[in-house]
N, CA, C and O of each residue as an XYZ file, in Angstrom:
236
protein
N     -58.606    -24.636    -13.579
C     -58.213    -23.329    -14.062
C     -56.687    -23.250    -14.030
O     -56.089    -23.452    -12.973
N     -56.040    -22.960    -15.175
C     -54.580    -22.882    -15.207
C     -54.071    -21.628    -14.498
O     -54.747    -20.601    -14.452
N     -52.890    -21.738    -13.961
C     -52.238    -20.615    -13.286
C     -51.092    -20.149    -14.169
O     -50.286    -20.960    -14.627
N     -51.018    -18.864    -14.404
C     -49.953    -18.293    -15.218
C     -48.970    -17.569    -14.310
O     -49.357    -16.700    -13.528
N     -47.710    -17.929    -14.417
C     -46.657    -17.265    -13.647
C     -45.993    -16.258    -14.574
O     -45.383    -16.631    -15.576
N     -46.114    -14.983    -14.234
C     -45.550    -13.943    -15.081
C     -44.114    -13.587    -14.695
O     -43.353    -13.090    -15.526
N     -43.752    -13.833    -13.474
C     -42.402    -13.495    -13.036
C     -41.955    -14.526    -12.016
O     -42.696    -14.867    -11.094
N     -40.755    -15.009    -12.186
C     -40.193    -15.989    -11.277
C     -38.824    -15.484    -10.843
O     -37.969    -15.206    -11.684
N     -38.614    -15.366     -9.555
C     -37.353    -14.866     -9.018
C     -36.652    -16.016     -8.310
O     -37.210    -16.645     -7.411
N     -35.416    -16.281     -8.730
C     -34.623    -17.340     -8.122
C     -33.340    -16.714     -7.593
O     -32.616    -16.045     -8.331
N     -33.067    -16.933     -6.329
C     -31.843    -16.412     -5.726
C     -30.944    -17.595     -5.387
O     -31.401    -18.591     -4.827
N     -29.664    -17.481     -5.730
C     -28.712    -18.556     -5.518
C     -27.429    -17.967     -4.948
O     -26.990    -16.897     -5.368
N     -26.840    -18.658     -4.008
C     -25.523    -18.280     -3.505
C     -24.501    -19.189     -4.170
O     -24.567    -20.412     -4.046
N     -23.557    -18.579     -4.877
C     -22.539    -19.329     -5.607
C     -21.276    -19.387     -4.769
O     -20.893    -18.398     -4.144
N     -20.638    -20.529     -4.756
C     -19.376    -20.745     -4.048
C     -19.516    -20.620     -2.534
O     -18.587    -20.170     -1.865
N     -20.634    -21.002     -2.001
C     -20.811    -20.978     -0.556
C     -20.071    -22.186      0.031
O     -20.204    -23.307     -0.459
N     -19.310    -21.942      1.060
C     -18.523    -23.015      1.660
C     -19.172    -23.502      2.939
O     -19.836    -22.750      3.652
N     -18.964    -24.768      3.209
C     -19.465    -25.354      4.445
C     -18.255    -25.708      5.319
O     -17.664    -26.779      5.188
N     -17.913    -24.792      6.198
C     -16.784    -24.999      7.097
C     -17.238    -24.942      8.548
O     -16.490    -24.489      9.415
N     -18.443    -25.394      8.817
C     -18.993    -25.365     10.172
C     -18.929    -23.973     10.781
O     -18.657    -23.817     11.972
N     -19.177    -22.976      9.965
C     -19.210    -21.597     10.449
C     -17.852    -20.951     10.559
O     -17.762    -19.797     10.979
N     -16.786    -21.650     10.199
C     -15.455    -21.088     10.306
C     -15.067    -20.471      8.967
O     -15.226    -21.095      7.917
N     -14.565    -19.260      9.011
C     -14.107    -18.590      7.799
C     -12.641    -18.930      7.575
O     -11.783    -18.588      8.390
N     -12.363    -19.595      6.483
C     -10.984    -19.988      6.170
C     -10.393    -18.981      5.197
O     -11.115    -18.378      4.403
N      -9.077    -18.800      5.259
C      -8.430    -17.903      4.316
C      -8.405    -18.580      2.961
O      -8.306    -19.804      2.864
N      -8.494    -17.781      1.927
C      -8.589    -18.285      0.567
C      -7.201    -18.321     -0.062
O      -6.579    -17.266     -0.188
N      -6.687    -19.475     -0.462
C      -5.401    -19.504     -1.159
C      -5.500    -18.768     -2.488
O      -6.581    -18.650     -3.065
N      -4.375    -18.280     -2.963
C      -4.360    -17.481     -4.184
C      -4.918    -18.245     -5.367
O      -5.632    -17.667     -6.186
N      -4.614    -19.524     -5.480
C      -5.111    -20.329     -6.595
C      -6.617    -20.409     -6.617
O      -7.230    -20.290     -7.678
N      -7.218    -20.607     -5.472
C      -8.682    -20.686     -5.410
C      -9.320    -19.334     -5.705
O     -10.377    -19.261     -6.332
N      -8.675    -18.271     -5.251
C      -9.220    -16.938     -5.496
C      -9.236    -16.660     -7.002
O     -10.219    -16.136     -7.526
N      -8.152    -17.008     -7.694
C      -8.092    -16.798     -9.139
C      -9.113    -17.670     -9.857
O      -9.740    -17.237    -10.823
N      -9.275    -18.891     -9.385
C     -10.265    -19.798     -9.972
C     -11.676    -19.235     -9.794
O     -12.491    -19.268    -10.716
N     -11.948    -18.722     -8.604
C     -13.257    -18.138     -8.326
C     -13.491    -16.915     -9.201
O     -14.583    -16.743     -9.744
N     -12.472    -16.058     -9.345
C     -12.602    -14.870    -10.179
C     -12.866    -15.251    -11.633
O     -13.685    -14.618    -12.299
N     -12.181    -16.279    -12.130
C     -12.392    -16.732    -13.502
C     -13.805    -17.279    -13.661
O     -14.450    -17.055    -14.685
N     -14.282    -17.994    -12.650
C     -15.632    -18.546    -12.692
C     -16.667    -17.427    -12.709
O     -17.633    -17.482    -13.470
N     -16.470    -16.422    -11.878
C     -17.394    -15.280    -11.849
C     -17.368    -14.531    -13.172
O     -18.412    -14.087    -13.650
N     -16.191    -14.384    -13.769
C     -16.086    -13.723    -15.072
C     -16.849    -14.502    -16.136
O     -17.491    -13.907    -17.002
N     -16.785    -15.816    -16.075
C     -17.505    -16.646    -17.043
C     -19.009    -16.491    -16.867
O     -19.745    -16.434    -17.852
N     -19.468    -16.422    -15.633
C     -20.897    -16.246    -15.368
C     -21.362    -14.885    -15.882
O     -22.417    -14.786    -16.509
N     -20.586    -13.843    -15.620
C     -20.950    -12.497    -16.078
C     -20.967    -12.456    -17.609
O     -21.874    -11.869    -18.200
N     -19.980    -13.069    -18.249
C     -19.927    -13.079    -19.710
C     -21.145    -13.792    -20.287
O     -21.720    -13.332    -21.274
N     -21.539    -14.900    -19.688
C     -22.720    -15.630    -20.156
C     -23.986    -14.793    -19.982
O     -24.852    -14.794    -20.858
N     -24.103    -14.079    -18.863
C     -25.263    -13.218    -18.627
C     -25.331    -12.098    -19.661
O     -26.407    -11.796    -20.178
N     -24.203    -11.488    -19.960
C     -24.161    -10.413    -20.952
C     -24.559    -10.959    -22.321
O     -25.326    -10.328    -23.048
N     -24.038    -12.123    -22.665
C     -24.356    -12.731    -23.954
C     -25.853    -13.020    -24.077
O     -26.457    -12.736    -25.111
N     -26.442    -13.576    -23.040
C     -27.874    -13.878    -23.060
C     -28.715    -12.604    -23.131
O     -29.728    -12.568    -23.829
N     -28.301    -11.564    -22.415
C     -29.028    -10.296    -22.437
C     -28.989     -9.670    -23.828
O     -30.008     -9.195    -24.328
N     -27.820     -9.671    -24.448
C     -27.712     -9.125    -25.797
C     -28.545     -9.927    -26.788
O     -29.140     -9.355    -27.701
N     -28.593    -11.235    -26.621
C     -29.402    -12.087    -27.491
C     -30.883    -11.741    -27.350
O     -31.594    -11.624    -28.348
N     -31.343    -11.579    -26.124
C     -32.752    -11.225    -25.883
C     -33.073     -9.869    -26.502
O     -34.116     -9.712    -27.136
N     -32.192     -8.892    -26.326
C     -32.419     -7.568    -26.908
C     -32.449     -7.639    -28.432
O     -33.257     -6.964    -29.068
N     -31.578     -8.448    -29.018
C     -31.555     -8.616    -30.465
C     -32.861     -9.238    -30.950
O     -33.399     -8.826    -31.977
N     -33.371    -10.223    -30.221
C     -34.626    -10.868    -30.598
C     -35.784     -9.882    -30.540
O     -36.669     -9.920    -31.395
N     -35.790     -9.003    -29.548
C     -36.859     -8.014    -29.424
C     -36.827     -7.013    -30.570
O     -37.876     -6.579    -31.046
N     -35.620     -6.642    -31.018
C     -35.495     -5.687    -32.120
C     -35.987     -6.284    -33.433
O     -36.528     -5.568    -34.275
N     -35.804     -7.584    -33.612
C     -36.216     -8.248    -34.845
C     -37.722     -8.364    -34.958
O     -38.248     -8.480    -36.065
N     -38.418     -8.336    -33.854
C     -39.868     -8.486    -33.872
C     -40.494     -7.245    -34.319
O     -41.720     -7.167    -34.403
């Protein structure tokens, strides 16, 4: 009997550092790089969401 998965939830931590539990200060360059990376992820999510909504309207 096949099993149908209707919803799949995946949680991911992005940019997690392994410093043996020590919190290091973030240099300005890395902070800007991280912000640019997060902006790219958000932009991709928005683009995919708009694409899905457009596909639903066409149906």
